[in-house]
N, C-alpha and C positions, 0 to 999 in steps of 0.2 A: 741271329737270320736261321730260320727252322730250316729242318735237313726234306726231305724231299718224300722221303716217312711221313715225318709228321705230317707233315699237311698235307696228304693223301689220309689219314687217319684225322684229322680238322674236319678236311673238306669235304670225306662224306662219297657219298655217291653222283656232285658231282663233280669229283676228281677224273673216273672213272673213261676211261678212254681218250683220258690225255699223256702223253708223253712223254717221260721228263724233264725232253728238252723243252717241253711246255711248262709244264713247272718250275722248273730252271727260273720261266723268262717271267710267268707271276710270280714269286718270293725276290728276283727281284727289284720286279716291278713294287710289288709295296715297302721293300726297304728304302724304294726312291721317295715314292710319298711320305713315307714315313719320320725321313730325314727332308722333306719339304715342312713339310709338316709343323716335326720341329724346330725346325730356321724360321718360319713366318713366328709361334710361337715367342721364340727367345725373342723377337724384337719389336713382336708386339708391345711385352711384354715391356719392355727396358732393358730385360737384360743385356744382350750382346757386350754394350761396353766390359760390363760385370763380370763375365766368365771371359772373356778377352785377358784384364786386370791378373784370372785368377790364373791361365791355363801364361801369363806371363812371369807375375813373381812365377813360378817350378820352373 
């Protein structure tokens, strides 16, 4: 997860007027979307079973 200050730096003018709480909500939503996108990619590529086997073997 990125910091609020890094988010403000990257977003530039788009972040002006947003509170820290609003930025935290945006960052959280982005992380949730990224997790969903990754999980979908794993399933589509058929990697889920392989990842589970790798995790279980550790």
